[in-house]
N, C-alpha and C positions, 0 to 999 in steps of 0.2 A: 417435510422435504418437500419442495413444490416439485412434482412430479412433468407438470406441463407451465409454460411461462403462460403471461394472461394474454398475449396476442396471439399464439397457438390455440387457446381454448377458444377464445372470441371467434379464430377463424371456423374453426371445427364445427361452433356451434351453428354459425350462419349457413355452411353446407351443409349439415343437417337438416336443416328447418328446410332448406331451397332444396335438395337432392330426395327427401322422401316424398316430395310429390310428382317428382319424374315416376316414383316407382309406381304409383298409385293404379294406373289401369294395368300394368304386368300382376301385382296382387290380387285385384278383383277380378280377373280372369281365371283365376285357381281355384276358386270355390263357387259352387254354384246350389252349396246347400242350405236351404234358410233356417234350419233346426240348429245351425252352428254359431249363429248369432247371438252375439252378447247382450246379455240385460241389461237394460236402461240402467243408467245410476243416476236418481234427480236430487238434485240441493237445490238449497236454498239461501245461496252466497249474496243477493242482490235483493233480500227480502222479496222474492216470489220464486215459486218452484220453478226449475228451468233444468232442461238435462246436462249434465256434468259436461260433454262433448262441446255444448254451445255457450258456455261463459268465458270469456276472453281473459281470463288470468289464471295464474297457476293457482291451482286447487288440486287436493287429492282429497279421497271418499274413505272409509274402510266401514263397512254397515254393521250393527248390532249383532246381526247371526254369527261373522267373522269376529269380533271381537269376542264373544261368549266361548266361541272354539277356540282361541287363545287361552283360555283360562286368565284373561287379563283383570287384575284388582284394581287398577287405573291408570292415567296416561304414561307414567314411565313406562310400562310394560308393553305399549304398544308404539311405543317412539321409534322403533328400528322399522316398522313397517310403512314409516313418514321422513324419509329422508328431509333433510335438512332442519327438522326439529327435535329439540334436546327437551325433557320435562326431567328436573330435579326435584323430588321430594324428600332429598335426607337431610333438609338443613333445617329441620326443626318446625319454623312457624308457617312457612307457607310453600306451596309445590310454586315452582320456578318454571316459567316457559321462555325458551330462545328458539325462534325462527331465523333462519339464515346467519347463524351469529350475533344477534341481537335481542336483548332481552334486560331483564333487570336484577339488580343484585339482591341479596338475601337484607338488605336494611327494610326495616318494615315501613318506615318512612316514605317509601318507595310506592307507586302504583303499578301496576303490570304494562307493559310495552308490550305484550301479547295478550291481545282480547279474547277473554274469556267468556263464551255465550251458552247458556242453554234455554232452550225454547225463546229465545229471541232475547232474553233477560240479561245486561252487560253485568259483567262481575269484576271489579278492579281489583280484587285479592282472592287467589286459588283457591282458601281454605272457606268459601260462599257456596261453593257445589263439592261436598266431600261423596268419594264414590260415585264418579261420571262416567264411568263404563256400564252401569247395572242397569238392566231393560231399556234398552234405546235404540234407535232406528236407525242411525249412524254417526261418525264422527267426522266432519268436513275440516281440512287445514287451509286456508287462505292465508298465502305468503304474500309478505309484503306490506305498506301501507292501506289501508281500507278505511281512509278521513270522510269519505262522502254518506254512503248509506249507511253503514255501522257507526262511523263515528269514532264517539271519544277516547282519545288514547292510543289508537287502534294505529300505532305507530311501525310496529315489527311484523303485525300479521295477526291473524286471529281464529280460533279455536272455535266451532261452529258446532252444538251438541243438540240434537233433537232427542227427544226422552220418547217412549213410544206411546200412541195414541190409542184411545178406546174402540174397541171393532166392531163393525156392524151385524156381527155374527157372536156368538157365545164361545169362548173357548178360554182355555187355561192352561196353566203348565207348573209341572214341578220339577226342579232338579237338586243332584246332590254332587259336591265334587271333594274329593280328598289328594291331598297331596302328601307324599311321603316325607321330604327331609324338613320340611316346614309344617309338620303335622296341619297344614291348614283342613279346615273343615268349612264348604260352605253351602247354604241351604238357600234356593230361591223359590218365591210361591208366587205368581200371578193368574190374575182371572181379571177376564172382560167379557163385554158384551154389552147389549143393550137392557136400559132400564125400563123402557116405556118405547111410545111409538117414536119420542124426541129426544130420549136423553139417554146417552150412553156411558157406562162407568168402566173405569179400570183401578184395579187395586193391587200393587206390586211390592213384596217384601224380600229383605235380602238380611240374614246371618252370616255373619263371617267370622270364625276365629281362627288366629297362627298362632306357634309358637315361635318362629325365629329360627336360627340356624345356628346361632352364635351363644355362647356360654360365659357367663362372669366368672374370673378365676380368683380374682381379690378375694385372701379370705376373710378380712374384717369387714366386706359389704353384707347386708342387710338381704341380698339374693343369689350369696354365693352358692354357685352350680347352676342356676337358672338361666334358660335362654332369655336373651336379650329381644326386644321387639315382639314381645307377646302381644298381639292385637286382637280387639274384640270389635269388629264394625256391627252395627245394626241400622237398617232403613226402610222407610216405610214412604210408598207415592201413592198419592189419591186424586185421579185425574176424571174429568167429568164434562163430557160435550153436548151441548143442547143446543137441537136446531128452535129457534123463538119462534120464523116465521120461517116463509122463503127464501127472504134476501136476507135475515139478521142471524147469527149464529155467537154460541158464547164456547171460551174453553176455559175450566178452571182447573187448578192445579196446587195441591199441599203436598208438602214432601219435608221428613226432619232425617236427619242424620246424627248417629255419635258415634264416637271414636276412642276407646280407651286403650293406651300403649304403656306395657309397662317393660322395663328395661329400655335402652337406648343402643341400636347397632350403629347409628352416625359417630364416628367420633374417635374412633381406634388410632392412637397413637402410632405412627409408625415410622418418626427420627426424634431423637429425646433431644430437648433444650441442649443449647450450648450458652458459652461464657459463664457467669456466676451463677444463675438457676441451675446449672446442671447438678450441680451436688444435690440438689433435692431430689434426683431420682436415680433408679439404677434399672439394669437392663431387665430386670424383670417385670418391670411397670409401662413396658412398650406392649400398647396392644397390639399385640402381633397375629392378625388375622391372615392367614397367608393367602386369603383371598383379597386382600388390597392394595397387591404390589408392596408388602411392608421389606424394610432392609433385612431385617432378620427373618431367615427361612422358617418356612414349616417344614418340621420334620417328626420323625418318632423319635429322636433322640432331645426333642425341643421339652422340656418339662409342663411348659402352656399346651400341650395337644390335649382336646379333649377327644377322648375315646368312646363317644358316643356319635358324633358327626363325622369323625374324619379331618375336619378342619381346626386350625389354631384356635383360641378362645380370648378373651380381650380379659380385661380387669377395669372395673369400675368401682369407686367410693361409696357411695350413694346410689339410691334405688332410682333413675331419672324413670320419668315419664311423660308422655303427652296425653290431652285430654279435650276432646274438639266436640261442641254439641249444635247444629247448626239447623235453621228453618228458613224454607224459601216457600214463596205463595204468587202464585201467576194469574191473573185474571185478562183475558182477550175477547174482546168483543168485532166480530169482522161482518160489516153491511158489504152488500153486494147488488150493482145493478149493471147493467148494459153497457154501461159507458164508465163507469170506477170502482174501485171500492177502498171502503174506509176500514180503518184498523185501529183499535184504542188498545194498548198493551202496558197494562198495569203491573208491577213488578216489587216486593217487598222481601229482602232477605235479612236474614243475620247469623251473628255466630256467637261463639264465647270459646276463646282457649286457653288452657292453660298448661305450661309444658317445662319442665326443670330437666336439666342434663350437668354431669361433671364437667364444665366447661376446660379441664385440661386433659381431657380425655387419659385421665390416670386411676388407679388404685388409691392415690394419696388423696385425701380427702380438702384438696386446697381452696377451690371455688367453684361451687355450684352456682349457677343461672339459674333464675326461675324467670318466666314471661308471662303474665297473665293479659288476655286480651278480651275487650269487645267490640263488636262492631254492626251497624243498623244500618240498612242501605235503602230508599225507594226512589223509585224512576217511573217516569210514564212518558209514553211515546203515541203521538197522533198523526198517523201517515194516510196519505191518500194515493190510487198509483190507478192507472189505466189499466184496461184488463188485456196487452200485451197483443203483438201481432200485426200492429196498425202502423200507419207511414210514421206517426210519432207517439212513441212511449215513453212515459214518465213517472216518476213517483216525487210525492215532496213529503215534507212533515216536520214536526216540531217536538225537542225532547228536554225532559228536565230529571235532573238526579240529586239528590243532596244524600249525605252519608255523613257518619259521624263515627270514629275511633277513637278507641280509648286504649293506654297501654300502660302497664305496669313492669317493670325489669328490674330486678334486684340480682347482686352478685354477694354472694354470701361468700367471704373471703376469712378461712380456719388455719389457722398456726399454730399444729399441735406441737410441733417440736420446741415453740418457745413456753418454759414454765410460767405457768400462772394456776391459781386456784382454779379456773375453770376453763382453760384453754384462753385462747388469744383469736380474739375475731372482728370483724367489720362486716358490715354490709351498707353497699354502695346502691340506692335504690333511684330509679328514674319514673316519674309519671309524665306521661302524653296524652295530650287530649286532640284531636284534629276534626275539624269540621269542613267539609268540601260542599258546593253546591255546583252545578252547573246546567245551562240552559245554550239550548242550542239551536237551529234551521236550517233544513237542508233540502237541496233537489237534485235531480237526476233528469236529463230526458235526454233520448234516442231518435235521431233522423234515419231513417231505413231509407235512405236515397233509392236504393234500386232492392232486387231480389236477393243481390250478392252483398253491395255496400251500405255500409252504416256508422254513423258518429253518435259518439255518446259524452256529452257533456255535464258534470255534476259541482256540486260545491258545497260546504257546509259551514255557518260561521257558528263559533262555539266563543260563550262568557263563562271563564272559571273563578269562583271566589274560595279561596282557603284560608283559615286563620287555623292557630295554636296556642297553646299553654304550655308550659312544661315547668317539671318542679325536678331540682335534681338534688339528692340528699345522702351524706354518710351518715350512718346510724350504727349505734353499737347494737346488737341483736339482745346482749343480756339485758337490756332496759328499754330496749324498742325506740329510744330518743337518741336524736344527732348529737355529735361528739359533742357540740358546745353545752348543750345541756349535758349531757352525761358527764362533763368534765365541772360543774355546777357541783354537783352529785359527788364525785369524787372529790373536790376542795371542803365539801363541810363532814368528808368522814362517812359517807354512807354507802360508798363502795371503798371500802378499804382493803387494801392487797390485790385491788386488778392491775395488772400490768397492762401497760398500752404498746401495741405498734405504730408505727405513722404510715398508716393504711393507704391514704393518699397518694403521699411522696412514693410510697412501694409499687403500689400500680402503674405511676410515672417513671420508674427505673430508678428512683434513688436508692440512696443507702439504708437497707431494713434492718438493721440493728434497732434496739430495745431502746426507748425515748420514756423519761419520764412524765412528759407531757404530749396530748394528742393533737393533732393537726385539727383545728377549728377553725382556720382561715376561709376553708369552701366548705362549710358544714351543709348549708342549703343554698341553692339559688333558684330566682325564678325569671324565666322568661317568655314571651309571648310575641305575636306577629300577625302577620297577613298579608296576603297577595292576590292582585286581580290580573287576569290574562283575557285577552282577546284577541282571535286568532280566525281568518279565515282562508280554508283552503280549496282545493280545484283538481280535479282530474279530468282524462279524457282518453277515450279509448276510438282507434280505425279498426272497424273490423271487417273483412273481405269472407265473401263462404263461398266455397266451392262445391256443391252440393253438399254431403255430408262433412265437409272438411271446410276448414278455417284457418286463416293466417292474423292475426292481430298485433299492433302496437298502443302501448299504454304509456300515459303519463301520472302520475299521481303524487299527491301531496299527504304528509301526513303530521300530526301535532300531537306533542304529550306536554302537561300544562309542567308548571316548576312545582316545589314543593321545600319541605322541611324535613333536613336530616333528624329522626328517632333515636338514632341508636349509637349516640356520641356517648363515651364514658369520661370527656374531660370537662363535663361539664359545660360546653357551648354548645351552642346551636347554629346551623350554619343552613343559609336557604340554598338547593340549588335551582337552575334557571332551565326554563322549557325548553323543550327538543325539537327540530325540526327533520322531515326527510323529504326527499325528491326521488322517487323512482319511476326508472326507464324498463318498460318489459316489451321483448318481441318474441311470440309466440305462434306456435301452430299445433293443431289438433287434427288427425286424419284417421278416420276408419276405413279401415283396410279388408281385404280378403272378402267381399260381399257383407260384411258387416258382422265376421269373426272374428278381428283382430281391432285395437285403435291404440294408437302410439300419438302423445302428448309432448312436444317440447316447448321448454321455456329458457331464454337469455336474461337475464336481469341485471341491473346495476341500481344501486342505491347509495345515495349520500346524504349523512347526517350530519345535522349540524349542533353543534353544542348535547351532544350527547351523554345525558348523565350517567355519573361515573360514581362508586362508592367502594373504597378501597378499605380493605381491613390490615392494618398494619401490627397488627398482634396487641394491641392496647385497645383504640378505639377505630372507629368507621369513619375514614374521610369522605364526603361528597363533592362533586364537584361537576364540571363540564368540560368532555373536550373538544378543540374546536372542529374538529371535524374526523369522522371516520367512512369508510368504504364496505359495501357487503355488494359482490355482484358473482358471475355463476351461471351454472348451469342446471337444470333438471329436467328431466326424462322420464314419461313412465308409460310404461304400456302394459296390455293382455292381450292373450292371442290364446284363443279356443280349437286347439287342431283336430280334435275329435268330439263326439257328444259324450266321452269318458275324461278326455285328457285338457287341462288348460293352464298355460302358463302364464304368468304374471311378474312384473319386475318393477324397480323403480330405481335410478341414480342420481346423485348432485356432485356437482361440484361446487367449491362455495372458496373464493378469494374475500377474507373480510380483514381489515387490518386500519389501525389507525392513519389519519393522512396526517392532521395536526394535534398535537397533545404531550403536554409535559405536564407531569404529575407525581406521586407517591410513590417513591422507591418500594419495594418489596423488602420484608425483615432480610430477606438475601442478600437484595442489594447493598443493603445497610452495613453487613455483617463482613463480608467480600471487601466493600470501600475500607471501611475500617482497618482489614488486614495489610490491603495493598499500600495505603496512606503509611501505617505502622514500618512498614518494610520497603518503603518506598519505591514501590512497581507499579503505581495505579497510574493508566495512561488513558484513564477517560471511557475504556469499555469494560463492563462484568457483564461477562458471559452471553456477550452479543449485544447487551443493552447501552446506550449511553448516559450517562450520569454524570452529574456534577455535584460536587459537596457543596454542602451547605451549612454544614455544623460538624464537628468532631464527630465521624461514624454516621452521619446525617447526609440525605442527599435527595435530589430531584432525577426524576426520570424522561429521557426523549422515548415516547413511545412510538413515533413516526416509524411506520412499515411494519410495525409488529402485530401480529394478529390478534383478533378480538377475544374473547372468553367464549366458551363452549361455539367452535366455530372451527368443527373439522372440516378438513380440507378435500375428504372423499367421506361419502358415506351412499348405500344403496342397498338392493333386498334381490331375492328371486325366489320364486314361488313356483311349487308342480301340485297342481290338484288333481288328483283323480277320483271319479263317481262311476260307480258299475253294477247292475244289478248282481247276486250272489243265486238268489232264486226267485220266482215269483213275488213273493213276500218279503225278501231281505237286500237289503243296500251295503254297501261297502264304499266308503268314502275315506279318502287321504289326505295328508298334505306334506311337504318337506319345503322346506324354509330356510334360508340363507341368508344372514344380515351382516354387513360390514360397516365399521367404522372408525376412519383413522383417529390420530391421538389429538387431544384437544386440550387449553387450559381452565380448568376449574375455578382460576381464582383470576379478578378483574388486574390484580399487579402483575399479572404471566411469573410468576415465581415460577423457577424449572421443577421444585420439589412437588408442587399442584397440579401435574398433568396426568390426564387422564390416558392410559395406551390406548393404540388400536387392536381391535379385537375382533372376531369374527364369530358368532353366534350361529348354532345350528339347533333348529325346534323343529318337530314332528307331530303328527296327528291321524291314529288308526281308528275309525268308528265303524262298528255294525248297526245297523237301526232297521226300522221298518220301512218297508218302499213306501207307504202314506203319510212318514215323520211323524208317528204317532209316538215313539221311543226310539230310543238311541242309548250305546253305553260307548266309550269312547277313551283311548288312553292318550294322555298328550305330553310330550317329553318337551322343555324350556332347557336353553342352554345346555346339551346333550354331551357336547364336547367339554365341561365343566372349565370355560372359560373364566378368567379370572384379570379385573379390572378396578379403577376405583371408580365410582360413581360421583366424588364427591370429595373435597379433600382442601383444609386452610390452614393457615397458622394457630399454634396451641396458644391463648390467651396468655397474655402477661407472662412468658418464659419464651425468651426467643431462641430461635432455631427448633423450635420444637413443631411438628408435624401431625394434624389428625386427618384421618379420611374415612370414608362409609364404602365397603364392597358392594358390588353386583349381585344379583344373587346366585346362589352355585345351580347345578342341574339338579331340576325336580322330575318328577313323572306325576301325573294328575289322572284319578281316574274320573273320569263324568257320567253322571247318568242323567237321562230326562224323560220326563213323560210328557204329553201333552192331550188335550182332551179338549 
């Protein structure tokens, strides 16, 4: 429910920006102690090192040291520290990121709308960068389109990660972490320093194992009684810096990561299917984890209670798993003169992924889904820029990238309740191959008209070519052959006694009774296609400095290329068109209290045209383009060092993200309610607040106008108290208490009211004692101390209308950290 109208929020924001400047003189007079000045935060949002307070855009940064103190294993663990960011890694194939309510569906044919950058290398898929929070300098969140300097597909924002570089002096670090409830064990080792007068090196290693916190209670399962989401992570990173000459330097990085996950906490069923398929399930097949807002409560009287963890357990028929192996290589050469800097940045990235899950989220082994992915990417950027601080500052460059993505997706359908000598099964398999090639040229020029006033103009031209080949087949796993070929064997008597189910019709919702003949009409289909797109985007910034403070106004365009739907199960391939964004941002950044406090405010409005949409209707993914959507709101963050021991920090965001023009697929919920209303004659065009129009018996189209977008919480924010003080001359005590809040948000693009992540408030804390010279430290870290329960992801159960499965958040955990530096 909206608390403030859009007009009121706009008025408050403008008043805040204007009013804060009026209070500067008073705040500056309040403090005269230079020892309380906040440490400067350096970011690289514009491909050059700048102070965060000087960058005219809405940007947040979290240091690697703070991330380590959070005991964060991935970006999902730190999203509450960055308002208007949502990261979801519980959907199996790749982490998905949303900024300001805009992101990408879990259809792997889509590239990310939020750009991932690690050491300057762009990744179109989240799986390219595993364990991105390990041994890093910082994570920067850039909100809004970044179409000029960063470029490709950066239409919603960017996550910019900088890994730690080799050091000039020898140093090392060893750390161990143990977490109670999930039995996580993490071991890290880092050694860095000079190898010669001109070469420095750094080696970082990490090993992490975790048991998870939910147990499988399906008696027939191979992993009955085991915890789900048992994780084994390994990562190495080797980096070198080489001062080739006084003007020329080089940086090389090689890293590899592997992840093995046995069991799968994602997909606990919390609502049973309805209609003809409801009889396949019983109440005990509910995946009732009380931590994911199930309709069946978790209590001592519930026979599915897990006596070891104290939370409800789940049931899964087969042993799901996820396996990923990836490698990344970077080579960067930088040539400096007094007049310009030339940078040549090359990157190679590849990963292999293999995952399997029980698609219907039940102890019944009806549909098991398996996907194997292979991805390779090469990129090359050549950039030249001025040294900065002159009347005219400029950057220009060329960019090239090509990547190949291959996917094999299979659904193994098994119906054990049908009598047959070997059971009754069918396998639906898709093979998808896509090649993409991108070329672009960009330039950005800043005219510093005076010490206070500057103007920036930028542009990027992009050409992107894509092609694909796809083969879909319905296969009998008993022979490994398509139905048509198996039918020939059956006719010849080689498969005597085998009974059949019309699997294709079953998946389409037709009568599932036995038939003597297989469906061979759609056994195999081949499709292919290609597309080429050319686009030029522009950006402009007006920036006015007032000493240490600034006000800015920016206009920027974003572009994301179209592509092909990989994840349809109806043996049809749909293309989707490119999307575009036009963003306006008015912001202000203030240094207060003689440098002891900082305050940043941003008011934004982004209009998206042809927003790429992928909706799962319980059987297949339908892709298309929404005519128009809007994302607008306010972002405020700040820090204040009250004393040498006490620092306050916080941030909040108000977000109003909604569809302006879009008529698309209904949710399964809409279809079912429509059928009921038509049957009893009560249909009035409205289903639970959504305008729908019948297009067939029990089928409809939905008008999404004015409805919110996916993962777009109206309010989000955090507040932190940091305290540090000496205990003795050799010992230091540090502590942090943090609280974060996020309002409810839809987890699916069809806006099904069953798929909502409820609002939550999470309390975290950290207490540590260590040496005053920081050589060692022991800390106790508490996450989600109030044991808040909510879903981080939920969706329709495939092929069983009315069923829903979801994934819970992590429960309350306590971690013991110990580190030693040398």
